[in-house]
C-alpha positions as CSV (number, residue, x, y, z in Angstrom):
1,M,61.6,-110.2,10.0
2,K,60.8,-108.5,6.7
3,K,58.5,-111.3,5.8
4,L,56.8,-111.1,9.2
5,G,56.5,-107.3,8.9
6,S,55.0,-107.7,5.5
7,M,52.5,-110.1,6.8
8,L,51.5,-107.8,9.7
9,L,51.2,-104.9,7.3
10,M,49.0,-106.8,5.0
11,G,46.8,-107.8,8.0
12,V,46.4,-104.2,9.1
13,M,45.4,-103.2,5.5
14,V,42.8,-106.0,5.3
15,M,41.3,-105.0,8.6
16,S,41.3,-101.4,7.6
17,L,39.6,-102.2,4.3
18,A,37.0,-104.4,6.1
19,G,36.3,-101.5,8.5
20,C,35.8,-99.1,5.6
21,G,33.5,-101.5,3.8
22,S,31.4,-101.9,7.0
23,Q,31.0,-98.2,7.4
24,S,30.0,-97.7,3.8
25,T,27.3,-100.4,4.1
26,G,25.9,-98.9,7.3
27,A,25.5,-95.5,5.7
28,T,23.8,-97.0,2.7
29,T,21.3,-98.9,4.9
30,S,20.6,-95.8,7.0
31,E,19.9,-93.7,3.9
32,T,17.6,-96.4,2.5
33,T,15.6,-96.5,5.8
34,T,15.3,-92.7,5.9
35,E,14.0,-92.6,2.3
36,A,11.5,-95.3,3.0
37,A,10.2,-93.5,6.1
38,K,9.9,-90.3,4.0
39,D,7.9,-92.2,1.4
40,T,5.6,-93.7,4.0
41,S,5.1,-90.3,5.7
42,A,4.2,-88.7,2.4
43,E,1.7,-91.5,1.6
44,D,0.1,-91.1,5.1
45,T,-0.2,-87.3,4.6
46,S,-1.7,-87.8,1.2
47,A,-4.2,-90.3,2.5
48,K,-5.1,-87.9,5.4
49,N,-5.6,-85.0,3.0
50,Q,-7.7,-87.2,0.7
51,E,-9.9,-88.2,3.7
52,A,-10.2,-84.6,4.8
53,D,-11.3,-83.5,1.2
54,E,-13.8,-86.3,1.1
55,A,-15.2,-85.3,4.5
56,A,-15.5,-81.7,3.4
57,T,-17.3,-82.8,0.2
58,E,-19.7,-84.9,2.2
59,D,-20.4,-81.9,4.6
60,A,-21.0,-79.6,1.6
61,D,-23.3,-82.2,0.0
62,S,-25.2,-82.6,3.3
63,Q,-25.7,-78.8,3.7
64,E,-27.0,-78.6,0.1
65,A,-29.3,-81.5,0.7
66,G,-30.8,-80.2,3.9
67,G,-30.4,-77.9,6.8
68,S,-32.8,-76.3,9.3
69,F,-35.5,-73.7,9.3
70,T,-35.7,-71.9,12.6
71,V,-38.9,-70.0,13.3
72,G,-39.0,-67.3,16.0
73,F,-42.4,-67.1,17.8
74,D,-44.1,-65.9,21.0
75,Q,-45.0,-69.1,22.9
76,D,-47.8,-67.3,24.7
77,F,-49.7,-66.2,21.6
78,P,-52.5,-68.8,20.8
79,P,-53.7,-69.8,18.3
80,M,-50.6,-68.6,16.3
81,G,-47.9,-70.2,18.5
82,F,-48.0,-71.5,22.0
83,V,-47.4,-74.5,24.3
84,G,-50.1,-77.2,23.9
85,D,-51.5,-79.3,26.6
86,N,-49.0,-82.0,25.8
87,G,-46.1,-79.6,26.4
88,E,-45.2,-79.4,22.7
89,Y,-45.1,-76.2,20.7
90,T,-48.1,-75.8,18.4
91,G,-50.3,-73.2,16.7
92,F,-51.7,-72.2,13.3
93,D,-48.5,-70.4,12.2
94,L,-46.3,-73.2,13.4
95,D,-48.3,-75.7,11.5
96,L,-47.9,-73.6,8.3
97,A,-44.1,-73.2,9.0
98,K,-43.6,-76.9,9.6
99,E,-45.3,-77.8,6.4
100,V,-43.2,-75.3,4.5
101,A,-40.0,-76.7,6.1
102,G,-40.9,-80.3,5.1
103,R,-41.6,-79.3,1.5
104,L,-38.2,-77.5,1.4
105,G,-36.4,-80.5,2.8
106,L,-35.4,-78.6,6.0
107,E,-35.6,-79.5,9.6
108,F,-38.3,-77.4,11.3
109,V,-37.1,-75.8,14.5
110,P,-39.6,-73.7,16.5
111,Q,-37.7,-71.2,18.6
112,P,-39.7,-69.3,21.3
113,I,-38.5,-65.8,21.8
114,A,-39.2,-62.7,24.0
115,W,-41.4,-60.6,21.6
116,D,-39.6,-57.4,22.5
117,A,-36.2,-59.1,21.6
118,K,-37.4,-60.4,18.2
119,D,-35.2,-58.0,16.2
120,M,-32.0,-59.0,18.1
121,E,-32.8,-62.7,17.6
122,L,-33.3,-62.2,13.9
123,N,-30.3,-60.0,13.3
124,S,-28.0,-62.3,15.3
125,G,-29.0,-65.3,13.2
126,T,-30.6,-67.2,16.1
127,I,-33.8,-67.4,14.0
128,D,-34.4,-67.4,10.3
129,C,-37.7,-65.5,10.4
130,I,-40.4,-64.2,12.6
131,W,-43.6,-66.0,12.0
132,N,-46.3,-65.5,14.7
133,G,-49.2,-63.3,13.8
134,F,-46.6,-60.7,12.7
135,T,-48.2,-57.5,11.4
136,I,-46.7,-55.9,8.3
137,N,-48.4,-52.5,8.6
138,G,-46.0,-49.9,10.1
139,R,-43.0,-52.3,9.7
140,E,-42.8,-52.4,5.9
141,D,-39.2,-51.1,5.8
142,D,-37.9,-53.0,8.8
143,Y,-37.8,-56.5,7.3
144,T,-37.8,-58.5,4.1
145,W,-41.4,-59.6,4.0
146,S,-43.4,-62.4,2.5
147,E,-46.7,-61.5,0.8
148,P,-49.5,-61.2,3.4
149,Y,-51.3,-64.5,4.2
150,M,-54.0,-63.2,6.6
151,D,-56.1,-60.1,7.2
152,N,-56.5,-59.0,10.8
153,S,-57.6,-56.0,12.9
154,Q,-57.0,-54.6,16.4
155,V,-60.0,-54.7,18.8
156,F,-60.9,-54.4,22.5
157,V,-62.1,-57.3,24.6
158,V,-64.2,-56.5,27.7
159,T,-66.3,-58.5,30.1
160,A,-69.9,-58.9,29.2
161,D,-71.1,-57.1,32.3
162,S,-68.7,-54.2,32.1
163,G,-71.1,-51.8,30.5
164,I,-68.5,-51.0,27.9
165,S,-69.8,-51.1,24.3
166,S,-67.9,-48.4,22.5
167,F,-64.6,-46.5,22.4
168,A,-66.3,-43.7,24.3
169,D,-67.0,-46.0,27.2
170,L,-63.3,-46.7,27.7
171,A,-62.8,-43.2,29.1
172,G,-61.4,-43.4,32.6
173,K,-60.8,-47.2,32.3
174,I,-57.6,-49.3,32.7
175,V,-56.6,-50.8,29.4
176,E,-53.9,-53.5,28.9
177,V,-52.0,-54.4,25.8
178,Q,-49.0,-56.7,25.0
179,A,-45.7,-55.0,24.9
180,D,-44.3,-54.2,21.5
181,S,-47.5,-55.5,19.8
182,S,-49.4,-54.1,16.9
183,A,-52.2,-53.2,19.2
184,E,-49.8,-51.1,21.3
185,A,-48.6,-49.4,18.1
186,A,-52.1,-48.6,17.0
187,L,-52.9,-47.1,20.4
188,K,-49.9,-44.9,20.3
189,E,-51.1,-43.5,17.0
190,N,-54.5,-42.7,18.5
191,A,-53.5,-40.1,21.1
192,E,-57.0,-38.9,21.6
193,L,-58.4,-42.3,22.5
194,T,-55.5,-43.3,24.8
195,G,-55.6,-39.9,26.4
196,S,-59.1,-40.7,27.6
197,F,-57.9,-43.9,29.5
198,K,-57.2,-43.8,33.2
199,T,-54.2,-46.0,32.5
200,L,-52.7,-47.8,29.5
201,Q,-50.4,-50.6,30.7
202,T,-48.5,-53.4,29.1
203,T,-48.2,-57.1,29.7
204,P,-45.8,-59.7,28.4
205,D,-48.5,-62.0,27.0
206,Y,-52.3,-62.2,26.5
207,N,-52.8,-65.2,28.8
208,T,-51.8,-62.9,31.6
209,A,-54.0,-60.1,30.2
210,F,-57.1,-62.4,30.3
211,M,-56.4,-63.3,33.9
212,D,-56.1,-59.6,34.8
213,L,-59.4,-59.0,33.0
214,E,-61.1,-61.9,34.8
215,M,-59.9,-60.6,38.2
216,G,-61.0,-57.1,37.5
217,A,-57.5,-55.7,37.6
218,V,-58.1,-54.1,34.1
219,D,-61.2,-53.1,32.3
220,A,-60.3,-53.9,28.7
221,I,-57.6,-55.6,26.6
222,A,-56.5,-54.3,23.2
223,M,-55.4,-57.2,20.9
224,D,-55.7,-58.9,17.5
225,V,-59.2,-60.0,16.7
226,I,-58.0,-63.4,15.5
227,V,-56.3,-64.1,18.8
228,A,-59.1,-62.6,20.8
229,G,-61.7,-64.9,19.1
230,Y,-59.6,-68.0,19.7
231,Q,-58.9,-67.1,23.4
232,I,-62.6,-66.5,24.1
233,E,-63.6,-69.7,22.3
234,Q,-61.1,-71.8,24.2
235,R,-62.1,-70.6,27.7
236,D,-64.7,-72.4,29.8
237,D,-66.1,-69.0,30.7
238,G,-65.9,-67.6,27.2
239,D,-69.4,-66.3,27.3
240,Q,-68.3,-63.8,29.9
241,Y,-66.3,-61.8,27.3
242,V,-67.2,-59.7,24.3
243,I,-65.3,-58.1,21.5
244,L,-66.2,-54.5,20.7
245,D,-67.5,-53.8,17.2
246,E,-65.3,-50.8,16.6
247,T,-61.7,-51.6,15.4
248,L,-58.5,-49.7,16.2
249,A,-56.8,-50.6,12.9
250,S,-56.9,-53.1,10.0
251,E,-53.7,-55.0,9.2
252,K,-52.1,-57.9,7.4
253,Y,-50.0,-60.7,8.7
254,G,-46.8,-61.7,7.0
255,I,-43.5,-63.5,7.6
256,G,-40.6,-61.2,8.5
257,F,-37.1,-62.1,7.4
258,K,-33.8,-60.3,8.0
259,K,-33.4,-57.4,5.6
260,G,-31.8,-58.6,2.4
261,N,-32.6,-62.3,2.8
262,E,-34.7,-62.5,-0.4
263,E,-33.4,-66.0,-1.2
264,L,-35.1,-67.6,1.8
265,R,-38.1,-65.4,1.5
266,D,-38.6,-66.4,-2.1
267,K,-38.4,-70.1,-1.3
268,V,-40.9,-69.8,1.5
269,Q,-43.3,-67.6,-0.5
270,A,-43.2,-70.0,-3.4
271,T,-44.0,-72.9,-1.1
272,L,-46.9,-71.1,0.5
273,E,-48.4,-70.4,-2.9
274,E,-48.0,-74.1,-3.7
275,M,-49.8,-74.9,-0.5
276,A,-52.6,-72.5,-1.4
277,A,-53.0,-74.0,-4.8
278,D,-53.3,-77.6,-3.5
279,G,-55.6,-76.8,-0.7
280,T,-53.2,-77.3,2.2
281,L,-53.6,-73.7,3.5
282,E,-57.3,-74.0,3.6
283,K,-57.1,-77.4,5.4
284,I,-54.8,-76.2,8.1
285,S,-56.9,-73.0,8.6
286,D,-60.1,-75.1,8.9
287,E,-58.5,-77.2,11.6
288,W,-57.7,-74.1,13.7
289,F,-60.6,-71.7,12.9
290,G,-63.3,-73.7,11.3
291,R,-63.0,-71.6,8.1
292,D,-60.3,-70.4,5.7
293,V,-58.8,-67.2,7.0
294,T,-55.9,-67.1,4.5
295,I,-55.8,-64.7,1.6
296,I,-53.0,-66.1,-0.6
297,G,-54.3,-66.6,-4.2
298,K,-57.6,-64.9,-3.4
């Protein structure tokens, strides 16, 4: 009995020891698996972080290498900026801006805007500049300006058979002008002249103004002489219109940037001066006006 009891006791002890050994091995395996998983997770996280850093670096390099140059313009203001017969945006100012963008390694983006909303568009960052027969005079403190690139003046356009040949003849007449334009500003400063009109009314664009003049709805249009000359030249009935010799005001065209944006202004100005030196400004001007109307470097 003692021998049998001893054998049973030894069997229980062996089984107990085997069980303990099995539990210990299981714990060791579990810990090893967990540590391996942690190492793998850490490696994955490190790899993802490295990929993110590389992507950020690539984006930064891309931004440094390029970008866009968004130009705000009135799409109904030929020849400075308008919709061509092919449906594409075109114009003298847009051609200049496109050349500048190309030389700066930037994507040129022409952005049509409502002229009376130009300041909102510029200050909100929708556009980088206003470049569209934009008069500096009277706005000197409102924008960061380029140097003037064109001279201009404000004039009146009438029909050839109107009998109007001077400012005095405009007394009692209906005069139309584009809203928020330099011509409107010049008229507001000449209270004596505008006070002689029967009516001074505004229009959103000069294409509409010429239609009103053609139909006899208005007697005269106040506008930029550069734009007036181009409009008359392009019309089939151009010989039916004349520009009065007297001028409302003389002015200069420039490129308006958001106040304080000297960095972009300086880059654009330097490029324009480069274009003037190599003859590109004169070439583009000849294509639009048959002569060089620019004044940079002169």
